[in-house]
Every structure is written in structure tokens, then in C-alpha cells.
PDB file of N, H, CA, C and O in Angstrom:
ATOM      1  N   UNK A   1     -78.945-109.461 -42.626  1.00  0.00           N
ATOM      2  CA  UNK A   1     -80.375-109.531 -42.686  1.00  0.00           C
ATOM      3  C   UNK A   1     -80.840-110.979 -42.829  1.00  0.00           C
ATOM      4  O   UNK A   1     -81.846-111.378 -42.243  1.00  0.00           O
ATOM      5  N   UNK A   2     -80.100-111.758 -43.613  1.00  0.00           N
ATOM      6  H   UNK A   2     -79.283-111.434 -44.090  1.00  0.00           H
ATOM      7  CA  UNK A   2     -80.507-113.143 -43.831  1.00  0.00           C
ATOM      8  C   UNK A   2     -80.555-113.920 -42.521  1.00  0.00           C
ATOM      9  O   UNK A   2     -81.469-114.713 -42.297  1.00  0.00           O
ATOM     10  N   UNK A   3     -79.567-113.691 -41.658  1.00  0.00           N
ATOM     11  H   UNK A   3     -78.825-113.046 -41.840  1.00  0.00           H
ATOM     12  CA  UNK A   3     -79.536-114.434 -40.398  1.00  0.00           C
ATOM     13  C   UNK A   3     -80.664-114.014 -39.465  1.00  0.00           C
ATOM     14  O   UNK A   3     -81.114-114.815 -38.647  1.00  0.00           O
ATOM     15  N   UNK A   4     -81.123-112.784 -39.573  1.00  0.00           N
ATOM     16  H   UNK A   4     -80.757-112.133 -40.239  1.00  0.00           H
ATOM     17  CA  UNK A   4     -82.273-112.358 -38.771  1.00  0.00           C
ATOM     18  C   UNK A   4     -83.522-113.047 -39.283  1.00  0.00           C
ATOM     19  O   UNK A   4     -84.318-113.566 -38.500  1.00  0.00           O
ATOM     20  N   UNK A   5     -83.696-113.054 -40.599  1.00  0.00           N
ATOM     21  H   UNK A   5     -83.050-112.632 -41.235  1.00  0.00           H
ATOM     22  CA  UNK A   5     -84.900-113.644 -41.187  1.00  0.00           C
ATOM     23  C   UNK A   5     -84.978-115.150 -40.995  1.00  0.00           C
ATOM     24  O   UNK A   5     -86.059-115.692 -40.764  1.00  0.00           O
ATOM     25  N   UNK A   6     -83.828-115.837 -41.089  1.00  0.00           N
ATOM     26  H   UNK A   6     -82.950-115.396 -41.277  1.00  0.00           H
ATOM     27  CA  UNK A   6     -83.882-117.292 -40.925  1.00  0.00           C
ATOM     28  C   UNK A   6     -83.629-117.722 -39.475  1.00  0.00           C
ATOM     29  O   UNK A   6     -83.427-118.901 -39.184  1.00  0.00           O
ATOM     30  N   UNK A   7     -83.646-116.724 -38.572  1.00  0.00           N
ATOM     31  H   UNK A   7     -83.810-115.767 -38.809  1.00  0.00           H
ATOM     32  CA  UNK A   7     -83.563-116.943 -37.123  1.00  0.00           C
ATOM     33  C   UNK A   7     -82.270-117.626 -36.690  1.00  0.00           C
ATOM     34  O   UNK A   7     -82.264-118.420 -35.749  1.00  0.00           O
ATOM     35  N   UNK A   8     -81.174-117.311 -37.382  1.00  0.00           N
ATOM     36  H   UNK A   8     -81.179-116.665 -38.146  1.00  0.00           H
ATOM     37  CA  UNK A   8     -79.876-117.822 -36.971  1.00  0.00           C
ATOM     38  C   UNK A   8     -78.991-116.707 -36.404  1.00  0.00           C
ATOM     39  O   UNK A   8     -77.812-116.926 -36.126  1.00  0.00           O
ATOM     40  N   UNK A   9     -79.562-115.519 -36.235  1.00  0.00           N
ATOM     41  H   UNK A   9     -80.520-115.341 -36.460  1.00  0.00           H
ATOM     42  CA  UNK A   9     -78.827-114.389 -35.683  1.00  0.00           C
ATOM     43  C   UNK A   9     -78.394-114.762 -34.274  1.00  0.00           C
ATOM     44  O   UNK A   9     -79.231-115.102 -33.438  1.00  0.00           O
ATOM     45  N   UNK A  10     -77.108-114.703 -34.006  1.00  0.00           N
ATOM     46  H   UNK A  10     -76.428-114.427 -34.685  1.00  0.00           H
ATOM     47  CA  UNK A  10     -76.603-115.105 -32.707  1.00  0.00           C
ATOM     48  C   UNK A  10     -75.817-114.033 -31.996  1.00  0.00           C
ATOM     49  O   UNK A  10     -75.063-114.339 -31.072  1.00  0.00           O
ATOM     50  N   UNK A  11     -75.964-112.815 -32.385  1.00  0.00           N
ATOM     51  H   UNK A  11     -76.577-112.566 -33.135  1.00  0.00           H
ATOM     52  CA  UNK A  11     -75.163-111.730 -31.820  1.00  0.00           C
ATOM     53  C   UNK A  11     -75.967-110.834 -30.902  1.00  0.00           C
ATOM     54  O   UNK A  11     -75.748-109.623 -30.880  1.00  0.00           O
ATOM     55  N   UNK A  12     -76.886-111.395 -30.150  1.00  0.00           N
ATOM     56  H   UNK A  12     -77.064-112.378 -30.168  1.00  0.00           H
ATOM     57  CA  UNK A  12     -77.713-110.584 -29.265  1.00  0.00           C
ATOM     58  C   UNK A  12     -78.886-109.989 -30.010  1.00  0.00           C
ATOM     59  O   UNK A  12     -79.369-110.546 -30.995  1.00  0.00           O
ATOM     60  N   UNK A  13     -79.334-108.847 -29.521  1.00  0.00           N
ATOM     61  H   UNK A  13     -78.941-108.394 -28.721  1.00  0.00           H
ATOM     62  CA  UNK A  13     -80.477-108.172 -30.146  1.00  0.00           C
ATOM     63  C   UNK A  13     -80.116-107.740 -31.570  1.00  0.00           C
ATOM     64  O   UNK A  13     -78.962-107.437 -31.875  1.00  0.00           O
ATOM     65  N   UNK A  14     -81.117-107.722 -32.411  1.00  0.00           N
ATOM     66  H   UNK A  14     -82.054-107.968 -32.163  1.00  0.00           H
ATOM     67  CA  UNK A  14     -80.908-107.254 -33.790  1.00  0.00           C
ATOM     68  C   UNK A  14     -80.473-105.787 -33.764  1.00  0.00           C
ATOM     69  O   UNK A  14     -80.809-105.058 -32.831  1.00  0.00           O
ATOM     70  N   UNK A  15     -79.736-105.356 -34.774  1.00  0.00           N
ATOM     71  H   UNK A  15     -79.463-105.948 -35.532  1.00  0.00           H
ATOM     72  CA  UNK A  15     -79.293-103.956 -34.827  1.00  0.00           C
ATOM     73  C   UNK A  15     -80.476-102.991 -34.828  1.00  0.00           C
ATOM     74  O   UNK A  15     -81.567-103.319 -35.295  1.00  0.00           O
ATOM     75  N   UNK A  16     -80.239-101.813 -34.305  1.00  0.00           N
ATOM     76  H   UNK A  16     -79.353-101.546 -33.926  1.00  0.00           H
ATOM     77  CA  UNK A  16     -81.280-100.782 -34.233  1.00  0.00           C
ATOM     78  C   UNK A  16     -81.825-100.447 -35.624  1.00  0.00           C
ATOM     79  O   UNK A  16     -82.996-100.096 -35.768  1.00  0.00           O
ATOM     80  N   UNK A  17     -80.983-100.554 -36.631  1.00  0.00           N
ATOM     81  H   UNK A  17     -80.032-100.839 -36.514  1.00  0.00           H
ATOM     82  CA  UNK A  17     -81.429-100.270 -38.000  1.00  0.00           C
ATOM     83  C   UNK A  17     -82.530-101.220 -38.441  1.00  0.00           C
ATOM     84  O   UNK A  17     -83.408-100.841 -39.217  1.00  0.00           O
ATOM     85  N   UNK A  18     -82.488-102.453 -37.948  1.00  0.00           N
ATOM     86  H   UNK A  18     -81.775-102.760 -37.318  1.00  0.00           H
ATOM     87  CA  UNK A  18     -83.519-103.427 -38.283  1.00  0.00           C
ATOM     88  C   UNK A  18     -84.859-102.977 -37.700  1.00  0.00           C
ATOM     89  O   UNK A  18     -85.882-103.026 -38.383  1.00  0.00           O
ATOM     90  N   UNK A  19     -84.853-102.545 -36.456  1.00  0.00           N
ATOM     91  H   UNK A  19     -84.022-102.506 -35.901  1.00  0.00           H
ATOM     92  CA  UNK A  19     -86.082-102.050 -35.823  1.00  0.00           C
ATOM     93  C   UNK A  19     -86.596-100.818 -36.572  1.00  0.00           C
ATOM     94  O   UNK A  19     -87.799-100.684 -36.797  1.00  0.00           O
ATOM     95  N   UNK A  20     -85.694 -99.930 -36.953  1.00  0.00           N
ATOM     96  H   UNK A  20     -84.717-100.039 -36.771  1.00  0.00           H
ATOM     97  CA  UNK A  20     -86.102 -98.744 -37.712  1.00  0.00           C
ATOM     98  C   UNK A  20     -86.747 -99.145 -39.032  1.00  0.00           C
ATOM     99  O   UNK A  20     -87.793 -98.617 -39.409  1.00  0.00           O
ATOM    100  N   UNK A  21     -86.115-100.082 -39.727  1.00  0.00           N
ATOM    101  H   UNK A  21     -85.265-100.511 -39.421  1.00  0.00           H
ATOM    102  CA  UNK A  21     -86.653-100.549 -41.005  1.00  0.00           C
ATOM    103  C   UNK A  21     -88.057-101.131 -40.824  1.00  0.00           C
ATOM    104  O   UNK A  21     -88.970-100.803 -41.582  1.00  0.00           O
ATOM    105  N   UNK A  22     -88.225-101.997 -39.815  1.00  0.00           N
ATOM    106  H   UNK A  22     -87.483-102.263 -39.199  1.00  0.00           H
ATOM    107  CA  UNK A  22     -89.535-102.617 -39.587  1.00  0.00           C
ATOM    108  C   UNK A  22     -90.602-101.577 -39.269  1.00  0.00           C
ATOM    109  O   UNK A  22     -91.715-101.646 -39.791  1.00  0.00           O
ATOM    110  N   UNK A  23     -90.268-100.619 -38.417  1.00  0.00           N
ATOM    111  H   UNK A  23     -89.364-100.563 -37.993  1.00  0.00           H
ATOM    112  CA  UNK A  23     -91.237 -99.575 -38.094  1.00  0.00           C
ATOM    113  C   UNK A  23     -91.613 -98.775 -39.337  1.00  0.00           C
ATOM    114  O   UNK A  23     -92.791 -98.517 -39.584  1.00  0.00           O
ATOM    115  N   UNK A  24     -90.615 -98.389 -40.111  1.00  0.00           N
ATOM    116  H   UNK A  24     -89.658 -98.599 -39.911  1.00  0.00           H
ATOM    117  CA  UNK A  24     -90.904 -97.613 -41.313  1.00  0.00           C
ATOM    118  C   UNK A  24     -91.780 -98.414 -42.269  1.00  0.00           C
ATOM    119  O   UNK A  24     -92.721 -97.878 -42.854  1.00  0.00           O
ATOM    120  N   UNK A  25     -91.471 -99.684 -42.425  1.00  0.00           N
ATOM    121  H   UNK A  25     -90.706-100.120 -41.950  1.00  0.00           H
ATOM    122  CA  UNK A  25     -92.216-100.525 -43.375  1.00  0.00           C
ATOM    123  C   UNK A  25     -93.643-100.772 -42.906  1.00  0.00           C
ATOM    124  O   UNK A  25     -94.598-100.577 -43.657  1.00  0.00           O
ATOM    125  N   UNK A  26     -93.773-101.199 -41.665  1.00  0.00           N
ATOM    126  H   UNK A  26     -92.996-101.356 -41.055  1.00  0.00           H
ATOM    127  CA  UNK A  26     -95.093-101.583 -41.165  1.00  0.00           C
ATOM    128  C   UNK A  26     -95.985-100.391 -40.859  1.00  0.00           C
ATOM    129  O   UNK A  26     -97.206-100.483 -40.988  1.00  0.00           O
ATOM    130  N   UNK A  27     -95.396 -99.282 -40.459  1.00  0.00           N
ATOM    131  H   UNK A  27     -94.404 -99.207 -40.354  1.00  0.00           H
ATOM    132  CA  UNK A  27     -96.187 -98.096 -40.126  1.00  0.00           C
ATOM    133  C   UNK A  27     -96.325 -97.157 -41.325  1.00  0.00           C
ATOM    134  O   UNK A  27     -97.003 -96.133 -41.247  1.00  0.00           O
ATOM    135  N   UNK A  28     -95.674 -97.519 -42.436  1.00  0.00           N
ATOM    136  H   UNK A  28     -95.124 -98.351 -42.499  1.00  0.00           H
ATOM    137  CA  UNK A  28     -95.686 -96.675 -43.646  1.00  0.00           C
ATOM    138  C   UNK A  28     -95.140 -95.276 -43.338  1.00  0.00           C
ATOM    139  O   UNK A  28     -95.680 -94.263 -43.784  1.00  0.00           O
ATOM    140  N   UNK A  29     -94.065 -95.256 -42.570  1.00  0.00           N
ATOM    141  H   UNK A  29     -93.626 -96.079 -42.208  1.00  0.00           H
ATOM    142  CA  UNK A  29     -93.409 -94.012 -42.197  1.00  0.00           C
ATOM    143  C   UNK A  29     -92.239 -93.751 -43.123  1.00  0.00           C
ATOM    144  O   UNK A  29     -91.572 -94.680 -43.580  1.00  0.00           O
ATOM    145  N   UNK A  30     -91.998 -92.486 -43.395  1.00  0.00           N
ATOM    146  H   UNK A  30     -92.540 -91.732 -43.024  1.00  0.00           H
ATOM    147  CA  UNK A  30     -90.777 -92.072 -44.086  1.00  0.00           C
ATOM    148  C   UNK A  30     -89.673 -91.952 -43.033  1.00  0.00           C
ATOM    149  O   UNK A  30     -89.932 -92.055 -41.834  1.00  0.00           O
ATOM    150  N   UNK A  31     -88.455 -91.736 -43.493  1.00  0.00           N
ATOM    151  H   UNK A  31     -88.244 -91.653 -44.467  1.00  0.00           H
ATOM    152  CA  UNK A  31     -87.349 -91.522 -42.560  1.00  0.00           C
ATOM    153  C   UNK A  31     -87.639 -90.306 -41.687  1.00  0.00           C
ATOM    154  O   UNK A  31     -87.379 -90.322 -40.484  1.00  0.00           O
ATOM    155  N   UNK A  32     -88.182 -89.245 -42.301  1.00  0.00           N
ATOM    156  H   UNK A  32     -88.393 -89.231 -43.279  1.00  0.00           H
ATOM    157  CA  UNK A  32     -88.514 -88.040 -41.538  1.00  0.00           C
ATOM    158  C   UNK A  32     -89.585 -88.335 -40.489  1.00  0.00           C
ATOM    159  O   UNK A  32     -89.508 -87.832 -39.368  1.00  0.00           O
ATOM    160  N   UNK A  33     -90.590 -89.152 -40.847  1.00  0.00           N
ATOM    161  H   UNK A  33     -90.653 -89.560 -41.758  1.00  0.00           H
ATOM    162  CA  UNK A  33     -91.619 -89.539 -39.873  1.00  0.00           C
ATOM    163  C   UNK A  33     -90.988 -90.267 -38.692  1.00  0.00           C
ATOM    164  O   UNK A  33     -91.298 -89.987 -37.535  1.00  0.00           O
ATOM    165  N   UNK A  34     -90.105 -91.198 -39.002  1.00  0.00           N
ATOM    166  H   UNK A  34     -89.853 -91.425 -39.943  1.00  0.00           H
ATOM    167  CA  UNK A  34     -89.442 -91.972 -37.957  1.00  0.00           C
ATOM    168  C   UNK A  34     -88.647 -91.054 -37.040  1.00  0.00           C
ATOM    169  O   UNK A  34     -88.737 -91.162 -35.817  1.00  0.00           O
ATOM    170  N   UNK A  35     -87.879 -90.162 -37.621  1.00  0.00           N
ATOM    171  H   UNK A  35     -87.806 -90.075 -38.615  1.00  0.00           H
ATOM    172  CA  UNK A  35     -87.048 -89.260 -36.823  1.00  0.00           C
ATOM    173  C   UNK A  35     -87.889 -88.312 -35.965  1.00  0.00           C
ATOM    174  O   UNK A  35     -87.455 -87.895 -34.892  1.00  0.00           O
ATOM    175  N   UNK A  36     -89.077 -87.977 -36.433  1.00  0.00           N
ATOM    176  H   UNK A  36     -89.430 -88.316 -37.305  1.00  0.00           H
ATOM    177  CA  UNK A  36     -89.954 -87.067 -35.682  1.00  0.00           C
ATOM    178  C   UNK A  36     -90.736 -87.780 -34.580  1.00  0.00           C
ATOM    179  O   UNK A  36     -91.390 -87.133 -33.762  1.00  0.00           O
ATOM    180  N   UNK A  37     -90.672 -89.096 -34.559  1.00  0.00           N
ATOM    181  H   UNK A  37     -90.141 -89.622 -35.223  1.00  0.00           H
ATOM    182  CA  UNK A  37     -91.417 -89.880 -33.572  1.00  0.00           C
ATOM    183  C   UNK A  37     -90.565 -90.081 -32.328  1.00  0.00           C
ATOM    184  O   UNK A  37     -89.433 -90.556 -32.420  1.00  0.00           O
ATOM    185  N   UNK A  38     -91.107 -89.720 -31.156  1.00  0.00           N
ATOM    186  H   UNK A  38     -92.026 -89.334 -31.082  1.00  0.00           H
ATOM    187  CA  UNK A  38     -90.334 -89.908 -29.919  1.00  0.00           C
ATOM    188  C   UNK A  38     -89.949 -91.374 -29.719  1.00  0.00           C
ATOM    189  O   UNK A  38     -90.669 -92.282 -30.135  1.00  0.00           O
ATOM    190  N   UNK A  39     -88.816 -91.582 -29.082  1.00  0.00           N
ATOM    191  H   UNK A  39     -88.231 -90.844 -28.744  1.00  0.00           H
ATOM    192  CA  UNK A  39     -88.292 -92.935 -28.866  1.00  0.00           C
ATOM    193  C   UNK A  39     -89.293 -93.826 -28.150  1.00  0.00           C
ATOM    194  O   UNK A  39     -89.472 -94.985 -28.525  1.00  0.00           O
ATOM    195  N   UNK A  40     -89.952 -93.293 -27.117  1.00  0.00           N
ATOM    196  H   UNK A  40     -89.806 -92.352 -26.812  1.00  0.00           H
ATOM    197  CA  UNK A  40     -90.893 -94.137 -26.378  1.00  0.00           C
ATOM    198  C   UNK A  40     -92.062 -94.559 -27.257  1.00  0.00           C
ATOM    199  O   UNK A  40     -92.588 -95.657 -27.073  1.00  0.00           O
ATOM    200  N   UNK A  41     -92.485 -93.731 -28.200  1.00  0.00           N
ATOM    201  H   UNK A  41     -92.058 -92.840 -28.349  1.00  0.00           H
ATOM    202  CA  UNK A  41     -93.571 -94.090 -29.117  1.00  0.00           C
ATOM    203  C   UNK A  41     -93.083 -95.166 -30.084  1.00  0.00           C
ATOM    204  O   UNK A  41     -93.823 -96.097 -30.402  1.00  0.00           O
ATOM    205  N   UNK A  42     -91.851 -95.042 -30.548  1.00  0.00           N
ATOM    206  H   UNK A  42     -91.251 -94.285 -30.289  1.00  0.00           H
ATOM    207  CA  UNK A  42     -91.277 -96.076 -31.417  1.00  0.00           C
ATOM    208  C   UNK A  42     -91.283 -97.426 -30.702  1.00  0.00           C
ATOM    209  O   UNK A  42     -91.643 -98.447 -31.288  1.00  0.00           O
ATOM    210  N   UNK A  43     -90.874 -97.420 -29.414  1.00  0.00           N
ATOM    211  H   UNK A  43     -90.581 -96.591 -28.939  1.00  0.00           H
ATOM    212  CA  UNK A  43     -90.842 -98.674 -28.654  1.00  0.00           C
ATOM    213  C   UNK A  43     -92.234 -99.271 -28.517  1.00  0.00           C
ATOM    214  O   UNK A  43     -92.420-100.471 -28.717  1.00  0.00           O
ATOM    215  N   UNK A  44     -93.218 -98.436 -28.174  1.00  0.00           N
ATOM    216  H   UNK A  44     -93.068 -97.461 -28.011  1.00  0.00           H
ATOM    217  CA  UNK A  44     -94.589 -98.932 -28.059  1.00  0.00           C
ATOM    218  C   UNK A  44     -95.083 -99.506 -29.379  1.00  0.00           C
ATOM    219  O   UNK A  44     -95.685-100.580 -29.410  1.00  0.00           O
ATOM    220  N   UNK A  45     -94.831 -98.795 -30.455  1.00  0.00           N
ATOM    221  H   UNK A  45     -94.342 -97.923 -30.430  1.00  0.00           H
ATOM    222  CA  UNK A  45     -95.268 -99.277 -31.776  1.00  0.00           C
ATOM    223  C   UNK A  45     -94.606-100.605 -32.111  1.00  0.00           C
ATOM    224  O   UNK A  45     -95.268-101.523 -32.596  1.00  0.00           O
ATOM    225  N   UNK A  46     -93.313-100.714 -31.860  1.00  0.00           N
ATOM    226  H   UNK A  46     -92.775 -99.968 -31.466  1.00  0.00           H
ATOM    227  CA  UNK A  46     -92.596-101.961 -32.142  1.00  0.00           C
ATOM    228  C   UNK A  46     -93.152-103.094 -31.282  1.00  0.00           C
ATOM    229  O   UNK A  46     -93.342-104.208 -31.769  1.00  0.00           O
ATOM    230  N   UNK A  47     -93.412-102.813 -30.003  1.00  0.00           N
ATOM    231  H   UNK A  47     -93.257-101.908 -29.607  1.00  0.00           H
ATOM    232  CA  UNK A  47     -93.981-103.834 -29.112  1.00  0.00           C
ATOM    233  C   UNK A  47     -95.358-104.263 -29.586  1.00  0.00           C
ATOM    234  O   UNK A  47     -95.657-105.456 -29.639  1.00  0.00           O
ATOM    235  N   UNK A  48     -96.194-103.299 -29.930  1.00  0.00           N
ATOM    236  H   UNK A  48     -95.950-102.329 -29.887  1.00  0.00           H
ATOM    237  CA  UNK A  48     -97.549-103.623 -30.401  1.00  0.00           C
ATOM    238  C   UNK A  48     -97.513-104.426 -31.692  1.00  0.00           C
ATOM    239  O   UNK A  48     -98.261-105.391 -31.846  1.00  0.00           O
ATOM    240  N   UNK A  49     -96.650-104.035 -32.616  1.00  0.00           N
ATOM    241  H   UNK A  49     -96.043-103.251 -32.490  1.00  0.00           H
ATOM    242  CA  UNK A  49     -96.525-104.781 -33.868  1.00  0.00           C
ATOM    243  C   UNK A  49     -96.049-106.205 -33.608  1.00  0.00           C
ATOM    244  O   UNK A  49     -96.499-107.139 -34.271  1.00  0.00           O
ATOM    245  N   UNK A  50     -95.148-106.376 -32.653  1.00  0.00           N
ATOM    246  H   UNK A  50     -94.783-105.617 -32.114  1.00  0.00           H
ATOM    247  CA  UNK A  50     -94.699-107.712 -32.283  1.00  0.00           C
ATOM    248  C   UNK A  50     -95.823-108.555 -31.704  1.00  0.00           C
ATOM    249  O   UNK A  50     -95.942-109.738 -32.025  1.00  0.00           O
ATOM    250  N   UNK A  51     -96.646-107.957 -30.854  1.00  0.00           N
ATOM    251  H   UNK A  51     -96.550-106.996 -30.594  1.00  0.00           H
ATOM    252  CA  UNK A  51     -97.794-108.676 -30.284  1.00  0.00           C
ATOM    253  C   UNK A  51     -98.790-109.078 -31.367  1.00  0.00           C
ATOM    254  O   UNK A  51     -99.330-110.184 -31.349  1.00  0.00           O
ATOM    255  N   UNK A  52     -99.025-108.172 -32.306  1.00  0.00           N
ATOM    256  H   UNK A  52     -98.586-107.273 -32.320  1.00  0.00           H
ATOM    257  CA  UNK A  52     -99.937-108.474 -33.411  1.00  0.00           C
ATOM    258  C   UNK A  52     -99.380-109.623 -34.245  1.00  0.00           C
ATOM    259  O   UNK A  52    -100.123-110.532 -34.616  1.00  0.00           O
ATOM    260  N   UNK A  53     -98.089-109.595 -34.543  1.00  0.00           N
ATOM    261  H   UNK A  53     -97.486-108.856 -34.242  1.00  0.00           H
ATOM    262  CA  UNK A  53     -97.464-110.666 -35.325  1.00  0.00           C
ATOM    263  C   UNK A  53     -97.552-111.993 -34.588  1.00  0.00           C
ATOM    264  O   UNK A  53     -97.823-113.026 -35.200  1.00  0.00           O
ATOM    265  N   UNK A  54     -97.325-111.974 -33.276  1.00  0.00           N
ATOM    266  H   UNK A  54     -97.105-111.135 -32.779  1.00  0.00           H
ATOM    267  CA  UNK A  54     -97.438-113.209 -32.479  1.00  0.00           C
ATOM    268  C   UNK A  54     -98.850-113.768 -32.541  1.00  0.00           C
ATOM    269  O   UNK A  54     -99.034-114.976 -32.693  1.00  0.00           O
ATOM    270  N   UNK A  55     -99.847-112.900 -32.424  1.00  0.00           N
ATOM    271  H   UNK A  55     -99.697-111.919 -32.300  1.00  0.00           H
ATOM    272  CA  UNK A  55    -101.244-113.348 -32.463  1.00  0.00           C
ATOM    273  C   UNK A  55    -101.611-113.895 -33.841  1.00  0.00           C
ATOM    274  O   UNK A  55    -102.295-114.912 -33.947  1.00  0.00           O
ATOM    275  N   UNK A  56    -101.156-113.222 -34.885  1.00  0.00           N
ATOM    276  H   UNK A  56    -100.600-112.396 -34.798  1.00  0.00           H
ATOM    277  CA  UNK A  56    -101.429-113.709 -36.241  1.00  0.00           C
ATOM    278  C   UNK A  56    -100.782-115.076 -36.471  1.00  0.00           C
ATOM    279  O   UNK A  56    -101.376-115.952 -37.099  1.00  0.00           O
ATOM    280  N   UNK A  57     -99.568-115.251 -35.962  1.00  0.00           N
ATOM    281  H   UNK A  57     -99.085-114.539 -35.452  1.00  0.00           H
ATOM    282  CA  UNK A  57     -98.871-116.528 -36.097  1.00  0.00           C
ATOM    283  C   UNK A  57     -99.623-117.631 -35.336  1.00  0.00           C
ATOM    284  O   UNK A  57     -99.782-118.740 -35.846  1.00  0.00           O
ATOM    285  N   UNK A  58    -100.078-117.326 -34.127  1.00  0.00           N
ATOM    286  H   UNK A  58     -99.948-116.425 -33.713  1.00  0.00           H
ATOM    287  CA  UNK A  58    -100.834-118.305 -33.338  1.00  0.00           C
ATOM    288  C   UNK A  58    -102.148-118.663 -34.026  1.00  0.00           C
ATOM    289  O   UNK A  58    -102.542-119.829 -34.050  1.00  0.00           O
ATOM    290  N   UNK A  59    -102.821-117.665 -34.581  1.00  0.00           N
ATOM    291  H   UNK A  59    -102.501-116.718 -34.561  1.00  0.00           H
ATOM    292  CA  UNK A  59    -104.072-117.927 -35.301  1.00  0.00           C
ATOM    293  C   UNK A  59    -103.831-118.819 -36.513  1.00  0.00           C
ATOM    294  O   UNK A  59    -104.615-119.728 -36.787  1.00  0.00           O
ATOM    295  N   UNK A  60    -102.751-118.560 -37.234  1.00  0.00           N
ATOM    296  H   UNK A  60    -102.114-117.821 -37.012  1.00  0.00           H
ATOM    297  CA  UNK A  60    -102.425-119.368 -38.411  1.00  0.00           C
ATOM    298  C   UNK A  60    -102.115-120.808 -38.001  1.00  0.00           C
ATOM    299  O   UNK A  60    -102.550-121.750 -38.663  1.00  0.00           O
ATOM    300  N   UNK A  61    -101.369-120.979 -36.918  1.00  0.00           N
ATOM    301  H   UNK A  61    -101.015-120.214 -36.380  1.00  0.00           H
ATOM    302  CA  UNK A  61    -101.047-122.326 -36.448  1.00  0.00           C
ATOM    303  C   UNK A  61    -102.306-123.078 -36.019  1.00  0.00           C
ATOM    304  O   UNK A  61    -102.435-124.271 -36.293  1.00  0.00           O
ATOM    305  N   UNK A  62    -103.238-122.392 -35.348  1.00  0.00           N
ATOM    306  H   UNK A  62    -103.134-121.422 -35.126  1.00  0.00           H
ATOM    307  CA  UNK A  62    -104.498-123.034 -34.961  1.00  0.00           C
ATOM    308  C   UNK A  62    -105.311-123.430 -36.181  1.00  0.00           C
ATOM    309  O   UNK A  62    -105.905-124.508 -36.216  1.00  0.00           O
ATOM    310  N   UNK A  63    -105.338-122.560 -37.179  1.00  0.00           N
ATOM    311  H   UNK A  63    -104.856-121.684 -37.151  1.00  0.00           H
ATOM    312  CA  UNK A  63    -106.067-122.847 -38.403  1.00  0.00           C
ATOM    313  C   UNK A  63    -105.469-124.046 -39.130  1.00  0.00           C
ATOM    314  O   UNK A  63    -106.197-124.912 -39.615  1.00  0.00           O
ATOM    315  N   UNK A  64    -104.153-124.092 -39.201  1.00  0.00           N
ATOM    316  H   UNK A  64    -103.561-123.389 -38.807  1.00  0.00           H
ATOM    317  CA  UNK A  64    -103.490-125.217 -39.862  1.00  0.00           C
ATOM    318  C   UNK A  64    -103.724-126.515 -39.098  1.00  0.00           C
ATOM    319  O   UNK A  64    -103.903-127.563 -39.718  1.00  0.00           O
ATOM    320  N   UNK A  65    -103.726-126.471 -37.779  1.00  0.00           N
ATOM    321  H   UNK A  65    -103.581-125.620 -37.275  1.00  0.00           H
ATOM    322  CA  UNK A  65    -103.980-127.662 -36.971  1.00  0.00           C
ATOM    323  C   UNK A  65    -105.408-128.147 -37.185  1.00  0.00           C
ATOM    324  O   UNK A  65    -105.647-129.351 -37.275  1.00  0.00           O
ATOM    325  N   UNK A  66    -106.364-127.214 -37.268  1.00  0.00           N
ATOM    326  H   UNK A  66    -106.171-126.236 -37.195  1.00  0.00           H
ATOM    327  CA  UNK A  66    -107.760-127.586 -37.504  1.00  0.00           C
ATOM    328  C   UNK A  66    -107.919-128.229 -38.879  1.00  0.00           C
ATOM    329  O   UNK A  66    -108.660-129.201 -39.025  1.00  0.00           O
ATOM    330  N   UNK A  67    -107.230-127.697 -39.886  1.00  0.00           N
ATOM    331  H   UNK A  67    -106.628-126.908 -39.768  1.00  0.00           H
ATOM    332  CA  UNK A  67    -107.283-128.271 -41.231  1.00  0.00           C
ATOM    333  C   UNK A  67    -106.709-129.685 -41.238  1.00  0.00           C
ATOM    334  O   UNK A  67    -107.251-130.578 -41.888  1.00  0.00           O
ATOM    335  N   UNK A  68    -105.605-129.882 -40.510  1.00  0.00           N
ATOM    336  H   UNK A  68    -105.164-129.156 -39.983  1.00  0.00           H
ATOM    337  CA  UNK A  68    -105.016-131.227 -40.447  1.00  0.00           C
ATOM    338  C   UNK A  68    -105.967-132.206 -39.758  1.00  0.00           C
ATOM    339  O   UNK A  68    -106.085-133.357 -40.179  1.00  0.00           O
ATOM    340  N   UNK A  69    -106.641-131.757 -38.710  1.00  0.00           N
ATOM    341  H   UNK A  69    -106.545-130.822 -38.368  1.00  0.00           H
ATOM    342  CA  UNK A  69    -107.603-132.630 -38.034  1.00  0.00           C
ATOM    343  C   UNK A  69    -108.754-132.991 -38.947  1.00  0.00           C
ATOM    344  O   UNK A  69    -109.208-134.134 -38.947  1.00  0.00           O
ATOM    345  N   UNK A  70    -109.240-132.023 -39.736  1.00  0.00           N
ATOM    346  H   UNK A  70    -108.870-131.094 -39.737  1.00  0.00           H
ATOM    347  CA  UNK A  70    -110.344-132.288 -40.660  1.00  0.00           C
ATOM    348  C   UNK A  70    -109.934-133.268 -41.746  1.00  0.00           C
ATOM    349  O   UNK A  70    -110.763-134.032 -42.240  1.00  0.00           O
ATOM    350  N   UNK A  71    -108.662-133.251 -42.120  1.00  0.00           N
ATOM    351  H   UNK A  71    -107.989-132.630 -41.718  1.00  0.00           H
ATOM    352  CA  UNK A  71    -108.181-134.136 -43.175  1.00  0.00           C
ATOM    353  C   UNK A  71    -107.759-135.486 -42.609  1.00  0.00           C
ATOM    354  O   UNK A  71    -107.327-136.374 -43.344  1.00  0.00           O
ATOM    355  N   UNK A  72    -107.892-135.629 -41.281  1.00  0.00           N
ATOM    356  H   UNK A  72    -108.243-134.908 -40.684  1.00  0.00           H
ATOM    357  CA  UNK A  72    -107.580-136.919 -40.668  1.00  0.00           C
ATOM    358  C   UNK A  72    -106.116-137.125 -40.384  1.00  0.00           C
ATOM    359  O   UNK A  72    -105.683-138.259 -40.181  1.00  0.00           O
ATOM    360  N   UNK A  73    -105.345-136.067 -40.363  1.00  0.00           N
ATOM    361  H   UNK A  73    -105.696-135.145 -40.528  1.00  0.00           H
ATOM    362  CA  UNK A  73    -103.917-136.219 -40.190  1.00  0.00           C
ATOM    363  C   UNK A  73    -103.437-135.641 -38.981  1.00  0.00           C
ATOM    364  O   UNK A  73    -102.239-135.697 -38.703  1.00  0.00           O
TER     365      UNK A  73
END
């Protein structure tokens, strides 16, 4: 898990358990909820959550850049 979080994972795609964990955590799903969700819906949810995270990261970077410009740096 540490290598995934610090982006040093070098063994291809993260294990399926990682995707399951993220979906359960972010969607507030139980294990039973996850198992009852069709695979294609899981993929869509994971993709959408990834897009949201990318947008939030881009917004944060723009905000930080604007703050640095205001501070003259």
C-alpha cells in the first residue's frame, strides 16, 4: 500500500483489492454493497471518482499558483 500511495508502485496496475477498497471507502459501500454492484458499474464509478480527483487536484494547483502570484513569488 505504501508504494501505491507514494507513487513508487512499479508492478503494473494496482491490485484489484486496492480498487475495491477505494470504491468502498469513497462510495461508503459495505462489502455486500460492492459485491452486489455489477462490474461495469464499479468501473464507471472508479473512472468517475478518478476524474473528480484529477479535477480537484488541478483546482488546488491553480489556487496555489494564484496565491504564489499574489505573494509575489
